[in-house]
N, C-alpha and C positions, 0 to 999 in steps of 0.2 A: 614639244612644239614650241618655237624659239618667236619671242620680240624683238626684233635686232633692237641693237640700240643707232640713237639719233644723233649721240656726241660723239666724236672724234677726238682731234688736238682739241684739249682747254684753255680759252685766251682767259689766265687767268692773272692774278700778279706775284708778283717773284713771293711772296708773305703774306698774309691773312691779313694781318696789322694794320697793314699799306693800307684798308678798305677805311679802319677804324683812323688814323691819320687825317685822309680823305676826311669824310666826317668832319671832326675836330678845325678843318677849315672851313670848309665849303659853310658848315651847320652848328659851329661849336655852342648854338644856346640850346639848340632842339633836344630835349628827351632823349636819352637811351635806355638807359632802366631807371624802372620805376617798382622799388618791393618793399610795400607797407607805406611810412612815411617819408620814407628818402627815395631822392630822385636825382639822380645823376647824367649832368648833360654830355657831350658827346665831347667836348672838350676838357670837361674834367676826365670823366673817365682814358684818355690819351694820357691827359697829365700823371694821376694815379697809376697807370697801368706802368708809366715809364719806372718813377718814382717806387713802385715794387719791385721789378726788376733789376733796379740798381742797389735796391735793401738784400734783394734775394742774391743778388753776389758777392754782396758785402759779407755776406752771413757764409760764405762757402759754397754755399747750394751751386755747381756748373751745369755746363748745358748739354742734355741727356740724363739730370737728374728729375727724381719725382718727388713731386711735395702731395701735399692731401689738405683737403677741405673736410671735415667733420660739423654737420648742424642741418640746421634748417634753410630753405632756399631766401639771401642775402645778393645785392648788388652785388657783393665782397669778391658772390662766387668768378663773378664775370670780370671786376678787375683784375684777380689772382690771374683767371685764362690768358687774361691780354697780358699781362707783365712777366707772367712767366713765358710765354710764347717769342717775348720781344727778347728773352736772348737765354731761347733754349732748350729751357725748362719743363717739363711734361707735369702739365693739374689730374690730381685724381677725384673726381666728387665722391665722396662715402656717403653712400645711403643711411644716416643715422639714427634707422629704427634696426640697423641692425644688432644682433649680440653681443659679447666684448668679445670671446672667439673669434668672430667673426671678422667682426673689424681689426682683431690681432694678426690673425693671417694675413690679411691685406695689408696692413701695414710692412710685417718681414717679410712677403712674397718680393711687394714692388720695392723692398729697400729706402723707404720716403726717408727724405733727408728732412725736409718739415714738417710738420701737422699744423693749419688752423683750426679753431676746434669755436663750435658755438655753446653756450651756456649752456643748453638743452642736453649737449648730449658731451660736457662734461664727465659727469662721474663716468660714461659709459667706456670713455675715450681713458683714463682714469686705469681701470678695471684692464682695458683692453693694454696698457703698456707694461698692465703688473706683468701677466701673461710671458709678456715678449722676452729674450734675454739680453737685445738691442734697444735703447730707448730711444723714442724720437721727439726731438727738438721741439715744442708746443708753443701759440705766438695762442692765446686766448683773444675773441674777436675784443672782448671791452677794452685788450689791447695794442689792440692795430694800430691804432692812431700814432700811439708810443713808438711802436717799432720802426711805423715808416719813418719817423719824427727825424730829421738833423740830413735825410736821404734826398741828392738829388731827383730833379724832374725831368731831368735831359734826357732823350730819347739813346741808348745805349750801341741802339744799332749794329745788334748783333747781326748776319748775317743767316738768313733762316731759306729753306724751299717747301716745295709740293710734298715732297717726301718725306720731311723732317716729321719724328711725333709731336707731335703736342696736346694728347688727351689721354687717357688712360683708364678706359672705365672696366669694373668686376661683374662677371656675368657669372652667374654660377653654372657650374658643372656635374653631371651625370658619376663624378668622382664624388661628389658630396663636396670637395673645396672650388671655391670659385677663380674665374680665372681673369689674369688681365687683359682687358682689350687693347691691345695700340692702334692709334688712333692718327695717321698721319693731313698735314693739311690739307691736301690731293682731295680728301673723303669732301671735307666740309666746297670745297672749290668745285665738287662736281653736284651737287645737291644745290649748289650757287645757279651752274648753267641750267640745271634740268626746270628749277625754275625761273629762267628766262627764255626756254624753250617759248614756240609758238604753243607746243603743247595742255601748258601749264598753263594755257592765256584766262583760262577760267579763275588763277589763284591773286593773277594781277600785284604784289605785295610792294608797298611804295613806302616812302618818306613818309605820308600821311598819316600810315594805320596806327594803329596802337592795338598790339594782342595783348591781353592777356591770358598769358602760360602755364593751363593750372598744373601740369606735372611736370612735379619736382628735377631739379637739375643733375642729381644724380643718377636719371633717365635717361635713354638716347633720344628719347624723343622733347622732352620738357630742353634739356641741350640744346637740340638742332635750331629747332623750333625762332629759339631764343637769339641763334648765331645767326640766323638765316635774319632774320628779324635786323639783327644789327648790319649784315650785310648791307639789308638796301635802305638801313637808317631809317626804320623806326623807331614808335616808342616802345620797349618792351616792359610790359608788366608782369611781376611775379608776387605771388603770394609765399610767405615765410611758414606757411600752414593752411591746407586745403578745409574750407567750413562754404558753404551755399552762401550763409549772409554777409562771410568776405570778399568772398566774386562779386556777389551782386553790388556793395560797394563799390569795389574796383570799376564791375562794370556802367557804375554810371555817374563815379567820379573823372572816370580818363575818357569817358566817352568810347570804349572797346570799339573797336571795327572787326579782329581775328579774334575769335573763342574756340580755348585749346585744350583739351580733357581726354579723357576719356569717357565713355556712353556710362558710366554709374557718377559721374560727376553727375554730368546733364541729368542725371535723376533725381539729384539731391539740391540742383537750381531750382527743377519743377517744383520742389516741394517747398520751397522757401516761399511765405506767403506773399512779397514783396516780387516773384518774379512776375510782371506781365507784358504786355507786347510796349507799351509805353516806357519804360523802366530799361526794354533791350530794344529799344528804337535803332541803337548806331551799329549796332552787332551787321557785315555784312556775312559772313560766314564764319560757320563754327566743326572743328576740325576734327577728329575723335582716329583715333587710336587704342590700341594695347587689348582688343576684343573690339568680336561685331557689335550692333546695335539691332536690339531689338524690333521688329514694324512697331510694335505698339508704341515703346519708347518712340520711334521717329517720329510718327505722329504726332504724337502728342510735342515734341520738342519744334515740331516742321511753324505749327497753329500756334506757340507760345514766344518761338525766339521771332519768326515770320523773318528769316535768312535762309543761303544756300549752306548746304550741308557737304563735309568732303573725310569721305574715308581713309588711313593710310595702313597700309601693313608693312611693319620693317620690324629688326633687331639689331642690335648692337655693333655685331659683325661686320650688318651690312653697312653700318655706318647711319643709317637714319631711316629713308625712305626705299622699299621693294615695290610695292603696287598702291596703286590710288583709285578710289571707287570717283569720278565727278562728282560735281551738285547736277548733271541731267540723267544723272543715274535714283536719285536720293530723290525717286515716289514708290506712296508705298502700293503694297502687291507689284512690285515689279521684282519678277524673281533674283537679278541681278544682286538685291541688297543683300541675296545670302554670300553673295563674291565679297575676294577683296580687291576688288578691280583689276584695273592690266598695268602690265609693265610699267613705272615711275620713267620719264625720258632720261635714257642713259644705259639702262639696265638691261642687258638679254635675260632669257628666262626661261627655262625647262622643266619639264617632268621627267627623273630619269627612274628605272627600277631598281632593283639591284643588284645587278650586274653593269648597271653604268647605263644602258641603253634608253636613249628616249623615247621618250614613250607619246600615242595618237591620245589628241582631241577629245577626252572623256576617260581616256585611262589612267589612275592611281599612282601614283610611285612620289620617289619624293621632290620637294622644292629645288632645284638647284639654279645659281643666280653669275651673274658676270656683270662687275661693276668695274668703275673707276675708282667708288665712293667705297671698296671693301677693304677692311682693315690689313693691316699691315701684319700681321700675327698678332698669337697668343703671348704673350709677357715670359719667357725664360720660358717658353712649352714648345717647342717644335716637334713634339711628337702629338699633340694636339691639333697642336696648325696644321701639321701635313693630314692630321683624316678625316682635318673642316675643310682647307684651301687645295683639290687637287686639279694642279695641269690648269689651278686662276678659276677656278671656277669655286665656289659655298657653296658647301653642301648646310641645308638652312637646320636637316632635322625632322622638318614639319613636313606633313603628306598633305599632296591635296593632287589637284587634278586643273586641266585649264580647258575650255571650251573652243567653239571653232570659232569663237569673236577675239580671241588672249583675253579673255576673261577668269581670272585665279580663284578657286572654289579648297578652302582647307576643309581637311578630313580631319585630322586628329595629330598629335605630334608626335613624332617617332620618339625622342627622344623623355617623352610623360608626363613634360612639364607641363605647373601648375597656375592659371592666371587670375590670380584671388584680387581682386581691384583695380586688375593692370601690374599690379605684381607680381614677378615672377617667385617660383617657389620650384626647384627641384623635385623630386623626393627623396635622391640619395641626401639631401643634408636635414631631411627631417627624421628619415627614417634612423640616419647615425646618432642623431640626437638622444631618438627613443631608443635605440639599445644601448644605450650607455646605459641607463639604467638597469639596477641588478639583481631585477626582477623578469628583466625582460630577457627573452630568448631571439623572436625573433620579430621584424617589425617588416610591413609593407604600406604604402604611401601614395594613394589615387586624387583627383579631382572629382568634384560632383557637382552639377547643378546645382547653382546658388542664384535666384530670381533677385538679388539685392548686389552681393558682390562677383557674379559668374559666373565662380567656381565656390566648394570649400576644402578644404584639407583632411579629409578621411582618413583615417588611418586603422592598419590591421595591427594586432599585438597577441606576438603570442608567447606568454607565459614559460619559464621553467619550470619543470615540478617543485611540485611543494612547497611554491612562490605562489604572492598573490599581491595584484598592486588593484585601485582605482585608478578610476577617470580621473580623477580630481588629485589624485598622485602624481598623475604622470603629467596633469596641466601644469602644476604646481613646480615641479620637476624641470621640465620645459621651459618653463620663463626664462630660465638666469642661460637658456643654450641656442633659443634661435628668436628671429622678431618676430612680434606677434602676432604679423599677417601672413605668418609661416604656421603659426599654431594651428593643429589640429580642433577643428568642429566636434568632431566626433569620433571617440577611439572606440572600435570592434575589437574583442575579443574572443580568437577563435583557434583551432584546433593546429593548426601548418597554413605553413606561405606557399601557395601553388607556385612552382619551380617549372624553369625548363631543364633538356638533358645536362645546359652546359650550368645549372645555377643560378640563373641570371630568375631573378623573377619577374610574375607574367601580370604585370600592370592591367593589361591588355582586360585580361583575364576577369579582372578583380572589379573594371568599371563597368563590363560589360552591364551588370543588371541595374545600375543605377541611369545609366545614357539608353538604356533602349528607346528605341522609338524614335529616335531622335533622328537629325537629317544629316548629321554631323556632332563630334565628341569634342566642340568647341565651344563654349554656353557663350 
């Protein structure tokens, strides 16, 4: 079943940085980015981003090159993003919680020319650099002002257009190696046009909004919301790192009108003793994604937050939102709460069987979509691109079904991805790390239900004959190899890992007992 696109040709500027220039002229002193004690207005954002563009060019970074940022959320990410776009350079925001080998792969794969690093990530970046043959020049954030000094803040005016890449985000794959998702400017144009559509009148973003985005900017959801907020001239509030007390402080201090996070963040906020109707009275909308929201949590949030709620379902390759569940469907007991909502404006959505045939309403298959926002490609990976984008249709790897009214219901993950507190974990990454232990012969990793985190990583381990290893030893071994959110919550020692005739691990079979009795295998 298709949900037809409502957007034809895009009426957009030649360069998305034009909108920043426009806000700088019309509303120079209005707040653009707030992070901790730092506030950057639109005039400063435009001026500093031009200075960054000139500094990059002077450093020998050329249009089409990649630069990276590794660290906690900061206003500097968006100064870099816009500055890089002004000179045709592509920014890679890197998850600073990744292990050194994972960061080393990103720097190596992307051919990164320059990396900006927050003090919290200096140690892991140094280790990552030591694992690569080619060292990447580094600018520590405490030296950022010095690096900029002396470079002109005049706009370089290097031409770019809708099809030019400006962003590259790394998302894990079933091979265990992360892939660079190349995103062009047309993706954010399409998202902006979708938000301007009459179908999205429930959001009505504007220059008077103050948007607190609690999702980190190395995720497309966090980055996408702030980019759209900048497009509309809003004030965008960030947290260096999420914490319920910090979130409540930001809501009060900046009189936040739109709150963006994952359900587990809302649960943490509810547990904060200062979170009450009075302290949350400025909120008009709370948007969430990353995982569905339990109905009991939604009821508590509606009572305490006193605002409308919006769910969005997306993925990095789709460059933001695929479907949305509008505020009108967020009523306790509504069966549509189990859905991911309807296709966003401009998105064509269909469910197909293994042979590529479109399925009727209610039949389960792979979720496939077409949109002007989808990625350009996987960076330097034509085989993976060809397997994911077929005939202009993006294959999500998620299984689900669409009802008669166009609501999408997620059932399972074809690619076996696990979501822990909104963070994506692919089994192959953790399995490869476990098998690197000399005592381990085989490993299989699945996601199991976890009331606090959505899912937890559960590892099945087969030990070599004559060897032994404990859960504590494996945990210690993995600490240097995978990010903390990918760490198994439990190790289960078994005699063999079930596989099919071609040798692939039967993750679904391993999950069955844990997910029995649930309507869907996504918590």
